[in-house]
PyMOL Python script that loads the backbone (N, CA, C, O; Angstrom):
from pymol import cmd

cmd.read_pdbstr("""\
ATOM      1  N   MET A   1       0.793  -0.962  -0.457  1.00  0.00           N
ATOM      2  CA  MET A   1      -0.292  -0.069   0.287  1.00  0.00           C
ATOM      3  C   MET A   1       1.020   1.399  -0.015  1.00  0.00           C
ATOM      4  O   MET A   1       2.061   1.555   0.624  1.00  0.00           O
ATOM      5  N   LEU A   2       0.724   1.905  -0.675  1.00  0.00           N
ATOM      6  CA  LEU A   2       1.820   3.257  -1.510  1.00  0.00           C
ATOM      7  C   LEU A   2       2.974   3.218  -0.894  1.00  0.00           C
ATOM      8  O   LEU A   2       3.188   4.239  -0.241  1.00  0.00           O
ATOM      9  N   GLY A   3       4.015   2.218  -0.845  1.00  0.00           N
ATOM     10  CA  GLY A   3       4.449   1.714  -0.874  1.00  0.00           C
ATOM     11  C   GLY A   3       5.550   1.715   0.554  1.00  0.00           C
ATOM     12  O   GLY A   3       6.780   1.757   0.557  1.00  0.00           O
ATOM     13  N   LEU A   4       4.652   1.658   1.639  1.00  0.00           N
ATOM     14  CA  LEU A   4       4.873   2.555   3.503  1.00  0.00           C
ATOM     15  C   LEU A   4       4.915   1.258   3.802  1.00  0.00           C
ATOM     16  O   LEU A   4       4.796   0.986   4.997  1.00  0.00           O
ATOM     17  N   GLU A   5       5.071   0.267   2.947  1.00  0.00           N
ATOM     18  CA  GLU A   5       5.124  -1.615   4.349  1.00  0.00           C
ATOM     19  C   GLU A   5       6.654  -1.058   5.413  1.00  0.00           C
ATOM     20  O   GLU A   5       6.410  -0.450   6.455  1.00  0.00           O
ATOM     21  N   LYS A   6       7.938  -1.298   5.073  1.00  0.00           N
ATOM     22  CA  LYS A   6       8.505  -0.777   5.604  1.00  0.00           C
ATOM     23  C   LYS A   6       8.938   0.503   6.694  1.00  0.00           C
ATOM     24  O   LYS A   6       9.961   0.667   7.358  1.00  0.00           O
ATOM     25  N   LYS A   7       7.947   1.153   6.591  1.00  0.00           N
ATOM     26  CA  LYS A   7       7.846   2.492   6.626  1.00  0.00           C
ATOM     27  C   LYS A   7       7.030   2.074   8.254  1.00  0.00           C
ATOM     28  O   LYS A   7       6.932   2.851   9.203  1.00  0.00           O
ATOM     29  N   LEU A   8       6.675   1.079   8.217  1.00  0.00           N
ATOM     30  CA  LEU A   8       5.500   1.552   9.610  1.00  0.00           C
ATOM     31  C   LEU A   8       5.403  -0.119  10.141  1.00  0.00           C
ATOM     32  O   LEU A   8       5.329  -1.027   9.313  1.00  0.00           O
ATOM     33  N   MET A   9       5.412  -0.302  11.206  1.00  0.00           N
ATOM     34  CA  MET A   9       5.155  -1.558  12.086  1.00  0.00           C
ATOM     35  C   MET A   9       3.803  -2.408  10.882  1.00  0.00           C
ATOM     36  O   MET A   9       2.997  -2.180   9.981  1.00  0.00           O
ATOM     37  N   LYS A  10       4.353  -3.411  11.709  1.00  0.00           N
ATOM     38  CA  LYS A  10       4.099  -4.650  11.075  1.00  0.00           C
ATOM     39  C   LYS A  10       2.473  -4.168  10.956  1.00  0.00           C
ATOM     40  O   LYS A  10       1.929  -3.835   9.903  1.00  0.00           O
ATOM     41  N   GLU A  11       1.777  -4.216  12.410  1.00  0.00           N
ATOM     42  CA  GLU A  11       0.425  -4.264  12.066  1.00  0.00           C
ATOM     43  C   GLU A  11      -0.246  -3.457  11.505  1.00  0.00           C
ATOM     44  O   GLU A  11      -1.459  -3.530  11.308  1.00  0.00           O
ATOM     45  N   TRP A  12       0.629  -2.434  11.128  1.00  0.00           N
ATOM     46  CA  TRP A  12       0.041  -0.975  10.253  1.00  0.00           C
ATOM     47  C   TRP A  12       0.267  -1.211   8.541  1.00  0.00           C
ATOM     48  O   TRP A  12      -0.009  -0.288   7.774  1.00  0.00           O
ATOM     49  N   GLU A  13       0.708  -2.316   8.107  1.00  0.00           N
ATOM     50  CA  GLU A  13       1.257  -2.681   6.987  1.00  0.00           C
ATOM     51  C   GLU A  13      -0.095  -2.633   5.943  1.00  0.00           C
ATOM     52  O   GLU A  13      -0.977  -3.442   6.230  1.00  0.00           O
ATOM     53  N   GLY A  14      -0.160  -2.399   5.625  1.00  0.00           N
ATOM     54  CA  GLY A  14      -2.086  -2.938   4.435  1.00  0.00           C
ATOM     55  C   GLY A  14      -3.195  -2.494   4.422  1.00  0.00           C
ATOM     56  O   GLY A  14      -4.205  -2.687   3.745  1.00  0.00           O
ATOM     57  N   LYS A  15      -2.752  -1.484   5.746  1.00  0.00           N
ATOM     58  CA  LYS A  15      -4.534  -0.491   6.325  1.00  0.00           C
ATOM     59  C   LYS A  15      -3.910   0.799   5.491  1.00  0.00           C
ATOM     60  O   LYS A  15      -2.794   1.295   5.339  1.00  0.00           O
ATOM     61  N   SER A  16      -5.563   1.122   4.934  1.00  0.00           N
ATOM     62  CA  SER A  16      -5.610   2.660   4.258  1.00  0.00           C
ATOM     63  C   SER A  16      -4.481   3.420   5.132  1.00  0.00           C
ATOM     64  O   SER A  16      -3.943   3.279   6.230  1.00  0.00           O
ATOM     65  N   ALA A  17      -4.423   4.312   4.023  1.00  0.00           N
ATOM     66  CA  ALA A  17      -3.918   6.030   4.661  1.00  0.00           C
ATOM     67  C   ALA A  17      -4.512   6.918   4.951  1.00  0.00           C
ATOM     68  O   ALA A  17      -4.213   8.098   4.769  1.00  0.00           O
ATOM     69  N   GLN A  18      -5.864   6.289   5.673  1.00  0.00           N
ATOM     70  CA  GLN A  18      -6.852   6.950   6.417  1.00  0.00           C
ATOM     71  C   GLN A  18      -6.325   6.558   7.635  1.00  0.00           C
ATOM     72  O   GLN A  18      -5.620   7.331   8.284  1.00  0.00           O
ATOM     73  N   GLU A  19      -6.692   5.025   8.157  1.00  0.00           N
ATOM     74  CA  GLU A  19      -6.667   5.436   9.067  1.00  0.00           C
ATOM     75  C   GLU A  19      -5.354   5.366   9.440  1.00  0.00           C
ATOM     76  O   GLU A  19      -5.154   6.144  10.373  1.00  0.00           O
ATOM     77  N   ILE A  20      -4.124   4.616   9.028  1.00  0.00           N
ATOM     78  CA  ILE A  20      -2.545   5.336   9.030  1.00  0.00           C
ATOM     79  C   ILE A  20      -2.838   6.855   9.145  1.00  0.00           C
ATOM     80  O   ILE A  20      -1.665   7.216   9.234  1.00  0.00           O
ATOM     81  N   ALA A  21      -3.331   7.653   9.189  1.00  0.00           N
ATOM     82  CA  ALA A  21      -2.859   9.226   9.238  1.00  0.00           C
ATOM     83  C   ALA A  21      -3.433   8.620  11.609  1.00  0.00           C
ATOM     84  O   ALA A  21      -2.798   8.372  12.633  1.00  0.00           O
ATOM     85  N   ASP A  22      -4.815   8.698  11.219  1.00  0.00           N
ATOM     86  CA  ASP A  22      -5.580   8.503  11.934  1.00  0.00           C
ATOM     87  C   ASP A  22      -4.265   6.977  13.368  1.00  0.00           C
ATOM     88  O   ASP A  22      -4.645   6.805  14.526  1.00  0.00           O
ATOM     89  N   ALA A  23      -3.156   6.343  12.903  1.00  0.00           N
ATOM     90  CA  ALA A  23      -2.561   6.105  14.037  1.00  0.00           C
ATOM     91  C   ALA A  23      -2.471   6.504  14.518  1.00  0.00           C
ATOM     92  O   ALA A  23      -2.955   7.625  14.360  1.00  0.00           O
ATOM     93  N   PRO A  24      -1.626   6.184  16.007  1.00  0.00           N
ATOM     94  CA  PRO A  24      -0.126   7.023  16.942  1.00  0.00           C
ATOM     95  C   PRO A  24       0.798   7.083  16.021  1.00  0.00           C
ATOM     96  O   PRO A  24       0.687   7.033  14.796  1.00  0.00           O
ATOM     97  N   VAL A  25       1.551   7.173  16.567  1.00  0.00           N
ATOM     98  CA  VAL A  25       2.995   7.293  15.859  1.00  0.00           C
ATOM     99  C   VAL A  25       4.063   6.251  15.962  1.00  0.00           C
ATOM    100  O   VAL A  25       5.034   5.906  15.288  1.00  0.00           O
ATOM    101  N   THR A  26       3.804   6.088  16.467  1.00  0.00           N
ATOM    102  CA  THR A  26       4.258   4.617  16.867  1.00  0.00           C
ATOM    103  C   THR A  26       4.156   3.457  15.932  1.00  0.00           C
ATOM    104  O   THR A  26       4.826   2.429  15.836  1.00  0.00           O
ATOM    105  N   ALA A  27       2.759   4.080  15.033  1.00  0.00           N
ATOM    106  CA  ALA A  27       2.237   2.777  13.836  1.00  0.00           C
ATOM    107  C   ALA A  27       3.956   3.590  13.063  1.00  0.00           C
ATOM    108  O   ALA A  27       4.605   2.614  12.688  1.00  0.00           O
ATOM    109  N   ILE A  28       4.441   4.363  12.881  1.00  0.00           N
ATOM    110  CA  ILE A  28       5.435   4.408  12.335  1.00  0.00           C
ATOM    111  C   ILE A  28       7.055   3.731  12.636  1.00  0.00           C
ATOM    112  O   ILE A  28       7.745   4.032  13.610  1.00  0.00           O
ATOM    113  N   ALA A  29       7.494   2.641  11.419  1.00  0.00           N
ATOM    114  CA  ALA A  29       8.899   1.727  11.537  1.00  0.00           C
ATOM    115  C   ALA A  29      10.169   3.100  12.500  1.00  0.00           C
ATOM    116  O   ALA A  29      10.428   4.277  12.248  1.00  0.00           O
ATOM    117  N   GLY A  30      10.621   2.189  13.546  1.00  0.00           N
ATOM    118  CA  GLY A  30      11.373   2.875  14.494  1.00  0.00           C
ATOM    119  C   GLY A  30      11.163   4.342  15.302  1.00  0.00           C
ATOM    120  O   GLY A  30      12.149   5.078  15.337  1.00  0.00           O
ATOM    121  N   VAL A  31       9.862   4.821  15.983  1.00  0.00           N
ATOM    122  CA  VAL A  31       9.230   5.583  16.503  1.00  0.00           C
ATOM    123  C   VAL A  31       8.568   4.614  17.688  1.00  0.00           C
ATOM    124  O   VAL A  31       7.601   3.912  17.984  1.00  0.00           O
ATOM    125  N   THR A  32      10.394   5.348  18.314  1.00  0.00           N
ATOM    126  CA  THR A  32       9.282   4.327  20.123  1.00  0.00           C
ATOM    127  C   THR A  32       8.396   5.429  21.355  1.00  0.00           C
ATOM    128  O   THR A  32       8.463   6.602  21.723  1.00  0.00           O
ATOM    129  N   GLU A  33       7.641   4.285  21.640  1.00  0.00           N
ATOM    130  CA  GLU A  33       6.791   5.181  23.293  1.00  0.00           C
ATOM    131  C   GLU A  33       7.253   6.599  23.253  1.00  0.00           C
ATOM    132  O   GLU A  33       6.889   7.746  22.993  1.00  0.00           O
ATOM    133  N   GLY A  34       8.757   5.514  23.858  1.00  0.00           N
ATOM    134  CA  GLY A  34       9.562   7.062  24.673  1.00  0.00           C
ATOM    135  C   GLY A  34       9.575   8.172  23.056  1.00  0.00           C
ATOM    136  O   GLY A  34      10.344   9.112  23.257  1.00  0.00           O
ATOM    137  N   ASP A  35       9.269   8.206  22.375  1.00  0.00           N
ATOM    138  CA  ASP A  35       9.680   9.259  21.314  1.00  0.00           C
ATOM    139  C   ASP A  35       8.378   9.097  21.333  1.00  0.00           C
ATOM    140  O   ASP A  35       8.150  10.080  22.039  1.00  0.00           O
ATOM    141  N   ALA A  36       7.478   8.715  21.158  1.00  0.00           N
ATOM    142  CA  ALA A  36       5.921   9.154  21.169  1.00  0.00           C
ATOM    143  C   ALA A  36       5.304  10.185  22.046  1.00  0.00           C
ATOM    144  O   ALA A  36       4.796  11.230  21.637  1.00  0.00           O
ATOM    145  N   GLU A  37       5.416   9.692  23.653  1.00  0.00           N
ATOM    146  CA  GLU A  37       5.881  10.310  24.618  1.00  0.00           C
ATOM    147  C   GLU A  37       6.436  12.252  24.747  1.00  0.00           C
ATOM    148  O   GLU A  37       5.787  13.141  25.297  1.00  0.00           O
ATOM    149  N   LYS A  38       7.635  12.376  24.124  1.00  0.00           N
ATOM    150  CA  LYS A  38       8.617  13.252  24.134  1.00  0.00           C
ATOM    151  C   LYS A  38       7.483  13.986  22.828  1.00  0.00           C
ATOM    152  O   LYS A  38       7.246  15.175  23.040  1.00  0.00           O
ATOM    153  N   LEU A  39       7.211  13.748  22.320  1.00  0.00           N
ATOM    154  CA  LEU A  39       6.269  14.332  20.573  1.00  0.00           C
ATOM    155  C   LEU A  39       5.039  15.391  21.290  1.00  0.00           C
ATOM    156  O   LEU A  39       4.739  16.578  21.157  1.00  0.00           O
ATOM    157  N   LEU A  40       4.494  14.133  22.181  1.00  0.00           N
ATOM    158  CA  LEU A  40       3.637  15.128  22.645  1.00  0.00           C
ATOM    159  C   LEU A  40       3.521  15.695  23.991  1.00  0.00           C
ATOM    160  O   LEU A  40       2.468  16.149  24.440  1.00  0.00           O
ATOM    161  N   ALA A  41       4.265  15.669  24.411  1.00  0.00           N
ATOM    162  CA  ALA A  41       4.661  16.935  25.631  1.00  0.00           C
ATOM    163  C   ALA A  41       5.833  18.125  24.926  1.00  0.00           C
ATOM    164  O   ALA A  41       6.235  19.085  25.584  1.00  0.00           O
ATOM    165  N   ALA A  42       6.206  17.893  23.708  1.00  0.00           N
ATOM    166  CA  ALA A  42       6.654  18.651  23.333  1.00  0.00           C
ATOM    167  C   ALA A  42       5.874  19.649  22.094  1.00  0.00           C
ATOM    168  O   ALA A  42       5.799  20.878  22.074  1.00  0.00           O
ATOM    169  N   PHE A  43       5.395  18.763  21.205  1.00  0.00           N
ATOM    170  CA  PHE A  43       4.347  19.442  20.416  1.00  0.00           C
ATOM    171  C   PHE A  43       3.200  19.619  20.207  1.00  0.00           C
ATOM    172  O   PHE A  43       2.567  20.396  19.491  1.00  0.00           O
ATOM    173  N   GLY A  44       2.669  17.937  21.670  1.00  0.00           N
ATOM    174  CA  GLY A  44       0.966  18.339  21.789  1.00  0.00           C
ATOM    175  C   GLY A  44       0.577  16.897  20.292  1.00  0.00           C
ATOM    176  O   GLY A  44      -0.545  16.630  19.863  1.00  0.00           O
ATOM    177  N   ILE A  45       1.978  16.217  19.814  1.00  0.00           N
ATOM    178  CA  ILE A  45       1.051  15.103  18.828  1.00  0.00           C
ATOM    179  C   ILE A  45       1.044  14.051  19.213  1.00  0.00           C
ATOM    180  O   ILE A  45       1.575  13.830  20.301  1.00  0.00           O
ATOM    181  N   LYS A  46       0.580  13.239  18.645  1.00  0.00           N
ATOM    182  CA  LYS A  46      -0.639  12.099  19.194  1.00  0.00           C
ATOM    183  C   LYS A  46      -0.601  11.137  17.431  1.00  0.00           C
ATOM    184  O   LYS A  46       0.148  10.161  17.374  1.00  0.00           O
ATOM    185  N   THR A  47      -0.947  11.297  16.895  1.00  0.00           N
ATOM    186  CA  THR A  47      -0.876  10.628  15.571  1.00  0.00           C
ATOM    187  C   THR A  47      -0.219  10.678  14.322  1.00  0.00           C
ATOM    188  O   THR A  47       0.869  11.197  14.575  1.00  0.00           O
ATOM    189  N   VAL A  48      -0.267  10.456  13.257  1.00  0.00           N
ATOM    190  CA  VAL A  48       0.616  10.011  12.507  1.00  0.00           C
ATOM    191  C   VAL A  48      -0.004  11.494  11.824  1.00  0.00           C
ATOM    192  O   VAL A  48       0.872  12.083  11.192  1.00  0.00           O
ATOM    193  N   ARG A  49      -0.950  11.991  11.831  1.00  0.00           N
ATOM    194  CA  ARG A  49      -1.814  12.800  11.177  1.00  0.00           C
ATOM    195  C   ARG A  49      -0.926  13.766  11.907  1.00  0.00           C
ATOM    196  O   ARG A  49       0.007  14.210  11.238  1.00  0.00           O
ATOM    197  N   ASP A  50      -1.058  14.282  13.456  1.00  0.00           N
ATOM    198  CA  ASP A  50      -0.665  15.284  13.962  1.00  0.00           C
ATOM    199  C   ASP A  50       0.756  16.152  13.492  1.00  0.00           C
ATOM    200  O   ASP A  50       1.008  17.337  13.274  1.00  0.00           O
ATOM    201  N   LEU A  51       1.876  14.279  13.457  1.00  0.00           N
ATOM    202  CA  LEU A  51       2.982  15.123  13.034  1.00  0.00           C
ATOM    203  C   LEU A  51       2.836  15.314  11.328  1.00  0.00           C
ATOM    204  O   LEU A  51       2.646  16.442  10.876  1.00  0.00           O
ATOM    205  N   GLY A  52       2.900  14.592  10.779  1.00  0.00           N
ATOM    206  CA  GLY A  52       2.550  15.306   9.652  1.00  0.00           C
ATOM    207  C   GLY A  52       2.235  17.033   9.122  1.00  0.00           C
ATOM    208  O   GLY A  52       2.823  17.739   8.302  1.00  0.00           O
ATOM    209  N   THR A  53       1.357  17.222   9.772  1.00  0.00           N
ATOM    210  CA  THR A  53       0.858  18.537   9.158  1.00  0.00           C
ATOM    211  C   THR A  53       1.394  19.421  10.392  1.00  0.00           C
ATOM    212  O   THR A  53       1.212  20.611  10.136  1.00  0.00           O
ATOM    213  N   ASN A  54       1.829  19.278  11.300  1.00  0.00           N
ATOM    214  CA  ASN A  54       2.654  19.820  13.059  1.00  0.00           C
ATOM    215  C   ASN A  54       3.179  20.672  11.815  1.00  0.00           C
ATOM    216  O   ASN A  54       3.691  20.374  10.736  1.00  0.00           O
ATOM    217  N   LYS A  55       2.740  22.151  12.598  1.00  0.00           N
ATOM    218  CA  LYS A  55       3.590  23.506  12.013  1.00  0.00           C
ATOM    219  C   LYS A  55       5.128  23.694  11.310  1.00  0.00           C
ATOM    220  O   LYS A  55       5.421  24.082  10.179  1.00  0.00           O
ATOM    221  N   TYR A  56       5.970  23.271  12.415  1.00  0.00           N
ATOM    222  CA  TYR A  56       7.066  23.014  13.402  1.00  0.00           C
ATOM    223  C   TYR A  56       7.832  22.539  11.846  1.00  0.00           C
ATOM    224  O   TYR A  56       8.415  23.197  10.985  1.00  0.00           O
ATOM    225  N   PHE A  57       7.457  20.856  12.003  1.00  0.00           N
ATOM    226  CA  PHE A  57       8.641  20.628  10.729  1.00  0.00           C
ATOM    227  C   PHE A  57       7.607  20.624   9.200  1.00  0.00           C
ATOM    228  O   PHE A  57       7.655  19.629   8.477  1.00  0.00           O
ATOM    229  N   ARG A  58       6.884  21.584   8.899  1.00  0.00           N
ATOM    230  CA  ARG A  58       6.144  21.562   7.379  1.00  0.00           C
ATOM    231  C   ARG A  58       6.726  22.746   7.431  1.00  0.00           C
ATOM    232  O   ARG A  58       6.534  23.369   6.387  1.00  0.00           O
ATOM    233  N   TRP A  59       7.330  23.292   8.179  1.00  0.00           N
ATOM    234  CA  TRP A  59       7.923  25.215   8.043  1.00  0.00           C
ATOM    235  C   TRP A  59       9.227  24.234   7.413  1.00  0.00           C
ATOM    236  O   TRP A  59       9.433  24.230   6.200  1.00  0.00           O
ATOM    237  N   ALA A  60      10.286  23.209   8.593  1.00  0.00           N
ATOM    238  CA  ALA A  60      11.733  22.663   7.780  1.00  0.00           C
ATOM    239  C   ALA A  60      11.792  22.123   6.970  1.00  0.00           C
ATOM    240  O   ALA A  60      12.802  21.699   6.407  1.00  0.00           O
ATOM    241  N   GLN A  61      10.064  21.926   6.542  1.00  0.00           N
ATOM    242  CA  GLN A  61      10.546  20.863   5.050  1.00  0.00           C
ATOM    243  C   GLN A  61      10.470  22.183   4.067  1.00  0.00           C
ATOM    244  O   GLN A  61      11.343  22.305   3.207  1.00  0.00           O
ATOM    245  N   GLY A  62       9.582  23.028   4.172  1.00  0.00           N
ATOM    246  CA  GLY A  62      10.495  24.465   3.273  1.00  0.00           C
ATOM    247  C   GLY A  62      11.210  25.012   3.117  1.00  0.00           C
ATOM    248  O   GLY A  62      11.180  25.781   2.155  1.00  0.00           O
ATOM    249  N   VAL A  63      12.421  24.948   4.062  1.00  0.00           N
ATOM    250  CA  VAL A  63      13.694  25.964   4.350  1.00  0.00           C
ATOM    251  C   VAL A  63      14.328  24.733   4.066  1.00  0.00           C
ATOM    252  O   VAL A  63      15.401  24.925   3.494  1.00  0.00           O
ATOM    253  N   VAL A  64      13.963  23.067   4.325  1.00  0.00           N
ATOM    254  CA  VAL A  64      15.428  22.489   2.661  1.00  0.00           C
ATOM    255  C   VAL A  64      15.068  22.647   1.892  1.00  0.00           C
ATOM    256  O   VAL A  64      15.747  23.234   1.048  1.00  0.00           O
ATOM    257  N   ALA A  65      13.404  22.151   1.522  1.00  0.00           N
ATOM    258  CA  ALA A  65      13.253  22.088  -0.144  1.00  0.00           C
ATOM    259  C   ALA A  65      14.319  23.678  -0.520  1.00  0.00           C
ATOM    260  O   ALA A  65      15.486  23.827  -0.883  1.00  0.00           O
ATOM    261  N   LEU A  66      13.423  24.434  -0.269  1.00  0.00           N
ATOM    262  CA  LEU A  66      14.700  25.815  -0.991  1.00  0.00           C
ATOM    263  C   LEU A  66      16.525  25.516  -1.051  1.00  0.00           C
ATOM    264  O   LEU A  66      17.106  25.837  -2.088  1.00  0.00           O
ATOM    265  N   ALA A  67      17.169  25.022  -0.124  1.00  0.00           N
ATOM    266  CA  ALA A  67      17.936  25.035   0.128  1.00  0.00           C
ATOM    267  C   ALA A  67      18.078  23.783  -0.017  1.00  0.00           C
ATOM    268  O   ALA A  67      18.566  23.117   0.896  1.00  0.00           O
ATOM    269  N   ASP A  68      17.596  23.099  -1.441  1.00  0.00           N
ATOM    270  CA  ASP A  68      18.145  22.108  -2.211  1.00  0.00           C
ATOM    271  C   ASP A  68      18.050  22.589  -3.472  1.00  0.00           C
ATOM    272  O   ASP A  68      18.465  21.922  -4.420  1.00  0.00           O
TER     273      ASP A  68
END
""", "prot")
cmd.dss("prot")
cmd.show_as("cartoon", "prot")
cmd.util.cbc("prot")
cmd.orient("prot")
């Protein structure tokens, strides 16, 4: 699905984009419970959608795109 197989934890493989967006950030391979706690404390991020739409991360992506 969407070429995300290696980027997600096994239990989230094959789920729809909507299901993944609403999943906890720990659905992303390599994001631990400890990471999730820190993202929540620092930025209020609970879900993959929150992570992908966080204004600070989006601003950083914009800067990097301009720099490349």
